[in-house]
C-alpha positions in Angstrom: 84.6 46.9 -4.1 82.1 45.7 -6.6 79.9 44.1 -4.0 80.7 45.8 -0.7 79.7 44.6 2.8 77.4 46.7 5.0 78.9 49.9 6.5 81.4 50.2 3.5 81.2 53.9 2.7 83.8 54.0 -0.1 83.3 53.9 -3.9 81.2 51.0 -5.4 78.7 50.8 -8.3 75.8 53.0 -7.7 77.4 54.8 -4.6 78.3 58.4 -4.3 81.3 59.7 -2.3 83.3 62.9 -2.0 86.6 62.9 -3.9 88.8 64.7 -1.4 89.2 68.4 -2.1 87.1 68.0 -5.3 83.5 66.9 -6.0 80.9 64.3 -5.3 81.6 61.3 -7.7 79.3 58.4 -8.4 80.4 55.0 -9.7 78.3 54.3 -12.8 80.2 51.3 -14.1 83.4 49.4 -14.3 85.6 47.3 -16.6 87.3 44.0 -15.8 90.1 42.1 -17.4 89.9 38.4 -18.5 90.8 37.3 -14.9 87.8 39.3 -13.5 90.1 42.0 -11.9 88.7 45.5 -12.0 90.8 47.6 -14.4 88.8 50.8 -14.8 86.1 52.6 -12.9 83.6 54.9 -14.6 82.2 57.8 -12.6 80.2 60.9 -13.0 80.7 64.0 -10.9 78.4 66.8 -9.8 79.9 70.2 -10.6 77.7 71.9 -7.9 79.5 70.0 -5.1 82.9 71.5 -5.4 84.8 71.2 -2.1 84.8 74.6 -0.3 81.9 76.0 -2.4 79.5 75.9 0.5 77.3 73.2 -1.1 74.9 71.6 1.4 72.2 70.1 -0.9 72.9 66.5 0.2 75.4 64.5 2.2 77.6 61.6 1.4 78.9 59.1 3.9 82.4 58.7 2.5 85.4 60.8 1.4 88.1 59.1 -0.7 91.4 60.3 -2.0 93.6 59.1 -4.9 96.9 59.6 -6.6 96.8 60.2 -10.4 98.2 57.2 -12.2 99.6 59.2 -15.1 101.7 61.5 -12.8 102.3 59.3 -9.7 105.8 58.2 -8.9 106.9 55.0 -7.2 108.7 55.0 -3.9 109.6 52.3 -1.3 107.8 52.4 2.0 108.8 50.5 5.1 105.9 49.4 7.4 107.1 48.6 10.9 105.2 46.7 13.5 106.2 45.5 17.0 109.3 43.3 16.8 107.9 41.0 19.5 104.7 39.1 18.8 102.9 40.0 22.0 99.8 38.0 21.2 101.9 34.8 21.6 103.7 36.2 24.7 107.2 37.6 24.9 109.0 34.2 25.1 108.5 30.8 23.3 108.4 27.6 25.4 112.2 27.2 24.9 112.9 30.7 26.3 113.6 32.4 22.9 111.9 35.7 22.1 108.7 35.4 20.0 109.9 37.6 17.1 107.2 38.9 14.8 107.9 37.9 11.2 105.8 40.8 10.0 107.8 43.4 12.0 109.0 44.9 8.8 107.2 44.9 5.4 108.7 46.7 2.4 106.4 47.8 -0.4 106.4 50.0 -3.4 103.8 52.7 -3.3 102.5 55.3 -5.7 103.0 58.8 -4.4 102.5 62.4 -5.5 105.4 63.6 -7.7 106.4 66.3 -5.1 107.5 63.6 -2.7 110.4 62.8 -5.1 112.0 66.0 -3.7 111.8 64.7 -0.1 115.1 65.1 1.8 116.3 62.7 4.5 114.3 63.2 7.7 111.5 65.2 6.0 108.2 64.1 7.6 104.8 63.6 5.9 101.3 62.3 6.6 100.1 59.9 4.0 96.4 60.5 4.2 94.5 58.0 6.3 97.5 55.8 6.4 100.1 57.1 8.8 103.0 59.4 9.4 106.2 58.7 7.5 109.8 60.0 7.5 112.2 60.0 4.6 115.0 57.6 5.6 118.2 59.2 6.6 120.6 56.7 5.0 118.7 55.1 2.1 116.8 58.1 0.6 118.5 59.7 -2.4 117.5 62.7 -4.6 114.6 61.5 -6.8 114.4 58.1 -5.0 113.2 58.6 -1.4 112.5 55.7 1.0 109.8 56.3 3.5 109.6 54.7 7.0 106.3 54.6 8.8 106.7 56.1 12.2 103.0 56.2 13.3 100.2 54.2 11.8 96.6 55.4 11.6 93.9 52.8 12.5 90.9 52.3 10.3 87.6 51.3 11.9 86.6 49.4 8.8 87.4 45.7 8.8 86.7 43.3 5.9 84.3 40.5 7.0 86.0 37.1 7.4 85.7 34.8 4.4 84.0 31.5 5.2 
């Protein structure tokens, strides 16, 4: 985020975070397209802060992870939620079930290249996202489909727009 809310401990201009299994990185600038969308982030890294090196000179509040755009592969992921919209109650006024229209969302995701070798029913944790299983029927060699089986909750919530 270019202008993050309070308690946002991820990467933004002027902030330093740990890049998971790597170094501390600091956002020193960014580039935008003609629509104002961020297209590139410029960072510096501190070579003394290599993960596992025992560095204790300073602390950062956030650790982020990423998938390299040049080597990432695309895969379909299915995000499942409760089939019944329990906030509205199990039944409508007419006695019909209150079905949740967001009980299934299908998205394309960028994943590490090694996941292209996933076999049906192989299980993975997608860092800070959830646990997934390669679909038994729809996954094919080189084209896996992942179903979320357990989601991980994030304590960070974006502030409501007024």
